[in-house]
C-alpha positions in Angstrom: 90.5 90.2 102.8 87.7 90.0 100.3 88.8 89.6 96.6 86.9 93.0 95.8 89.0 94.9 98.2 92.3 94.1 95.9 90.1 95.2 92.9 89.4 98.3 94.8 92.5 99.3 96.1 93.9 98.7 92.2 91.3 100.7 91.0 92.4 103.8 93.4 96.1 103.2 92.6 95.5 103.1 89.1 93.1 106.2 89.1 95.5 108.3 90.5 98.2 107.5 87.6 95.0 108.1 85.1 94.6 111.3 86.8 98.4 112.1 86.1 98.1 111.2 82.5 94.5 113.3 82.1 96.2 116.2 83.6 98.5 116.6 80.8 95.6 116.6 77.9 95.5 120.0 76.1 92.3 121.4 75.9 92.9 122.8 72.5 94.0 119.6 70.8 91.2 117.5 71.5 89.8 117.3 68.3 93.4 116.0 67.2 93.4 112.5 65.7 96.7 110.3 64.7 95.0 108.8 62.0 91.3 109.1 60.2 90.3 105.5 61.6 91.6 106.6 65.3 89.4 108.1 67.8 90.1 111.8 68.4 92.0 112.7 71.7 88.5 114.2 73.1 86.9 110.9 72.4 89.8 108.9 73.8 89.7 111.1 76.8 86.2 110.7 77.4 86.6 107.0 76.9 89.6 106.9 79.7 87.5 109.0 82.2 84.3 106.5 82.0 85.4 103.0 81.3 85.7 101.7 84.9 81.7 102.6 85.9 80.6 101.6 82.5 82.2 98.4 82.5 80.9 98.0 86.3 77.0 98.6 85.1 77.8 96.3 82.6 78.9 93.4 84.9 76.0 93.7 87.2 73.4 92.7 84.4 74.0 88.8 83.4 73.2 88.0 80.5 73.8 91.1 78.9 73.3 91.9 75.6 76.2 93.2 73.6 75.7 97.2 73.4 76.0 98.8 70.2 79.0 101.3 70.9 78.2 103.9 68.2 80.0 107.2 68.1 82.2 107.6 71.2 81.7 110.8 73.0 83.9 113.5 73.6 85.4 115.5 76.2 84.5 119.2 76.0 88.0 120.2 78.0 90.5 118.3 80.4 88.8 119.5 83.2 85.6 118.2 82.2 87.1 114.9 81.6 89.1 115.2 85.1 85.7 115.5 86.8 84.2 112.4 84.7 87.1 110.6 86.2 86.3 111.8 89.7 82.6 110.8 89.4 83.3 107.4 87.7 85.8 105.9 90.4 83.5 107.6 93.1 80.5 105.7 91.3 82.6 102.5 90.6 83.7 102.0 94.1 80.3 102.5 95.5 78.9 99.7 92.9 81.8 97.0 93.4 82.2 97.5 97.5 79.4 95.7 98.0 80.2 92.7 96.1 81.0 89.3 98.3 83.5 86.5 96.8 80.7 84.6 96.0 79.1 87.4 93.6 82.5 88.0 92.0 82.6 84.1 90.8 79.3 83.9 89.9 79.2 83.3 85.7 78.7 86.5 83.7 77.3 86.1 80.1 77.7 88.1 76.9 74.9 87.6 74.3 74.6 88.9 70.7 71.2 88.1 69.4 70.6 85.9 72.3 73.6 83.8 71.6 76.3 83.4 74.4 79.5 85.3 73.1 81.2 85.2 76.2 81.1 83.5 79.4 83.4 84.2 82.2 83.2 84.8 86.0 82.3 88.3 87.0 85.7 88.8 88.5 87.0 88.3 84.9 85.0 91.0 83.4 86.1 93.3 86.1 89.8 92.5 85.2 89.9 91.8 82.0 87.4 94.5 80.4 87.3 97.1 83.0 91.0 97.1 84.1 93.0 96.0 81.7 90.7 97.2 78.9 91.5 100.8 80.6 95.4 100.4 81.0 95.0 99.6 77.5 93.4 103.0 76.5 95.5 104.9 79.0 98.8 103.6 76.8 97.0 104.3 73.8 96.5 108.1 75.4 100.6 108.1 76.5 101.4 107.9 72.1 98.4 110.5 71.2 100.1 112.7 74.3 103.8 112.1 72.8 102.7 112.5 69.1 101.5 116.0 70.3 105.1 116.5 71.9 103.5 116.9 75.2 105.7 115.6 78.4 104.9 112.3 79.8 104.2 111.3 83.4 105.7 108.7 85.0 103.3 105.9 84.7 104.9 102.6 86.4 108.4 104.1 86.3 110.2 106.8 84.6 109.5 108.4 81.4 111.5 110.1 79.2 110.2 113.4 80.8 109.9 112.4 84.4 111.5 110.5 86.7 110.0 110.4 90.3 113.3 107.9 91.5 115.9 110.6 90.4 
């Protein structure tokens, strides 16, 4: 088994979970923010829907200059975000499927002004920045949804609103 196969299997499983959470997002609340410094619900949803493909693209370039993240785009509707997620997962799977173990262990560098600020194996980019970062924001979304009194789906086990084991 290739190393990338375990990443792709995780991407598929977590993509299904992410879809369940995104399906709960109320389109009429996309401009809502829990705090003035926070992303809007629509911005967070769009970020979650597209993170894997953006990081997969980022990981393909080394060295890579730190991007200027700027203003985060916002989803215009829940259905738009779900389509973006589906497109993202398909593109990510295609981009990553061809990586062999040697490519995954190749050092990847992030630079700022030509100075290296991070150097890790490409697999570390996929694990830490693509997957862990994605889960972090999905957890953030669950807090947004709870604040909006939206029933939460099961993520890794029962939520207060849904128990798949009952």
